[in-house]
N, C-alpha and C positions, 0 to 999 in steps of 0.2 A: 495473495497478496503480501521478508524482510518486516535480535529480536523477530519475532513472529516468523514469516516463511522467508524472511531475507538470504538468500543465498542457497535456497533449495536446491537440491540437485537435479530437479526437473529440469529439463531442458538443457540445453548447451551454453557454456559460459561464452562459446563463440558462433552462437547462432548468425548465419548468414543473413544479412539485412535485405538482400533480394527475396530470400525465400520466405522471410517474415512480412515483407510487403505483400508478396503473392497470396500467403495463407491468411493474412489479414483481409485483404480484399475480398477473396473467395468468401470468407465467412461472413463478411458484412452484407454480401449478396441475401443470405440466409435471414440475417439479423433484419433487414430493411424488408424483406417480404413477411416477417412476423409482426412487425411494428411499424405500419406504413404512416402512422400519424403520431409519432411519439414526441412527447413533451415531458420532459422530467420537471419534479419539484424542487424549490428551493434548495433542499438538502438532499443530498444523494448518499446513501450508504453504499459504499464500493467495495465487494469482496472479490478479490482474485483467488480462483480454487484450482488445485488440481489434485484429482483423484481424492477427493473428501466426501464421498456419497455418506459415510457414517457419521459425519459430524456437522455437516453444513445446515442439515434440517433444523435443528434443535436452534442453531445459531440466528437464523431467519425467522423462526417463530418467536425469539425473544426480543427482536427487533422493535423499537417504538416506532408509532405512525407518527410521531412529530416531536420537534427538539427544539427547545427555546421558542416554542409558540409557531413555529413553522412547518409545514408538513414535509414529510420523509419519505422517500422512496428508495427502494433498493435495486442496485445495478449489480449484478455477477457476470464477472468475466470468466469463462472456464478455459482452464489452460491446456486443451487437449486431455488424453488421459483416455483409460480404457473403461472405466467405470461408469456410474448412473449420476456422477454429479450434476450435470445438466439436466437431467430428468427431474432430479429431486428439486432443484431450484424452480423449473418450470410449473412443475407439480403445485409448487407454493405461491404460484403466482408471481413470481419476481420477473421481473426484466432479466432476460439471459443474453449474453453474447457469447457463442461457443465456437472458440478456435477450432479448426480442424486438425491442427498438429500442435504440439506442446511446443512452444517457442522459449518459454522462461517467463519469470515473474515479472522482470522489467517491461517485457513487451507488453504483458496482460494488464498491468498497470497503466501503461501509456494509451492503450486502447480505451480503458474506461475514463482516463482523463478528458481524451478526445471526445468521447460519446458526451461528456459532463459538459464539456465548452460548448459543443454543437447545439445540445438539445435543452438548454436555457437553465441549467443549474446554477446556482449561486455559490454553493458550498458543498464539499466533498469531504466526508468521513472515510478513512480506510481502515478496515479491519480484517481480521484471519477468521478463515472458515473453519478451524479446528477447536474453537472454544476457548482459546487462551485469552481472549479479550471479551469483557462483561458488556453488552450493548446499553444497559441501562447507565452507562458513564459516558455516552455519546453527547447529551446535553451539557456536562461538565466541560468537555473538550471544545465544544462548540462556542460557548458562551465570549471567550475572548474575541473571536471574529465577528459575533454579533454585536457585541459592544465597541467593535472596531479599535481594540488594543493590539491586536496582530493579525497577520495574514497567514501564518502557520503555526499550527499547535500540537506539540508532541506530547503524546501519553509518557511519564515516566514510570517505570517499575521501582526505581531508586527512592523517588519522593513518596511512591504508593506502597505497595505491597508485592513481592515476587514471591509466588507460592511453589517455583519451581527449586530444583534441587541440583543443578548442574553448575557446581561452583568455578570451575573453570570459565565457563560462558558468562557466568556473573562478574568474573574478573575482566573479562575481555570487554564486556558492556562499560564498564568503568575506565578502561585505558582508552578506548576510541573516545568515548565521551570527552576526556581530557585533551586528545589530540584534535578533535574537531574545535571545541572551544578554543584552543591556540591558535588553528587556521583561520578559524572563521570569525573570531569575535565575540559570539554570543555565548553566554555561560550556560551549558547544558549538561544534564547529567544521565541522559539515555539518548543517545544519538542513533542507535539501531533499532528504535521500537516503530513498528508497522503500524500501531494504533495512532492516527493522527487526523487533525481537522485542517483542511487547506481552502482558501479563499480561491476561487475558480478566476478571478481576475490576475491572481498570482501564475497559475496553471497555464493560463494564455501566454504568459510572458516565456515561461521556461520549458514548455512541454517539448518544442522542436529541438531544445538543446541536450535532452536525454537521450543516451546512446545503450545503456548497459541492459543486456539481456536478464542479469542477475544482480544482487546487491544495490538494488536501485534507491533504496531509503537513503544511503550516504550520499548517491550522485544528487536527489532531488535537493536533500538539505544543504549540502555545500553550494550548489547553484543557486538556490534562493538567498543564502545567505550573502553570496559574493555580489549579488546582484539587490542587495539592499532591501529586500522583503523581511519584515518584524517577524521574530520568532520567539516563541515562549513555550512553556511546559505546563502541564497539569499533572497532578499525582494520579494514577490508575493502578488497578490490579493487573497481575500477570499470572495467569492460570496455568495449571498443567494442561497438556492436550486432554481433550475428552476422551479420545482412544485412537488409537495407530502410533506411529513412530513419526518422529521429525523427518523433513525431506532436506535438512539443511546441509546433510555431509559432516565430516570428521572436523573437529574443532579446530585443528591445526591448518587446515584448508581453508576453512572458514574464514579464520584470522588472516591468512595471507593473501587471499582475494580481497577480501575487503578492504584491507590496507592499500592494497594497489589501486582500487576504485577511490579510496579517499584522497590518495596524494595525487592521483592524476585527474580527478576531477577538480581539485585545487588549483594544479598547475595550468590547465585547460583554461579555467576561470578568471586566474590571475593573468593571463597572456590577452584575455578578451578585453579587459578593462581599459 
């Protein structure tokens, strides 16, 4: 699930859209057979996971059953992989969509957004499978949506606490936040954080405009900003991975590719206005 797993090296940054449609369609058949009468609760916690069997169980166990007085259900989209991530989610009793092949974080997120729209959710909170986000903070992120103060709430490790040690990546967070603030007009401190709360009505407006296999946090954020949706931030913690290593790739590649998505999305949405 992009900060977070954004820009993970899983999947190709050039995933063939035709192949992706085929994989998603084939995977959807199995999902529909498993959940023939699915109805999601008003709040959905969405995790997109790739080879996180060692970490995802603890994250799911820590998820609240409700947030801001509304029932919360979990949806896990497993982005292919060769481990037991899907089995761990299913054994935890969580609604699980397993992609048959690894497509990339952006595709997995769009599957999750589309399911939330289709099956009746009102709000979606995205978080990571690796333990870097604290599920206890979900009501804190959700509150501005419930109070109708915003449509998109970003968690901010700069307003909150960043317990990780990568100084170069921390510097990148600051740089890209300044860039996106300048391009989009909303003052942000942490534009690449994958811990966020989203209004489903907003997702309905933007989901078909999203195209990125990776780096999808930037694309979603800029698209929503340019289309006039209300965006705010709330302080959150940013914790070290519970175990394993990051799948984001080398810092310089992450920075270059992320910058390309930021500028490309801004240009696309500017022309569309």
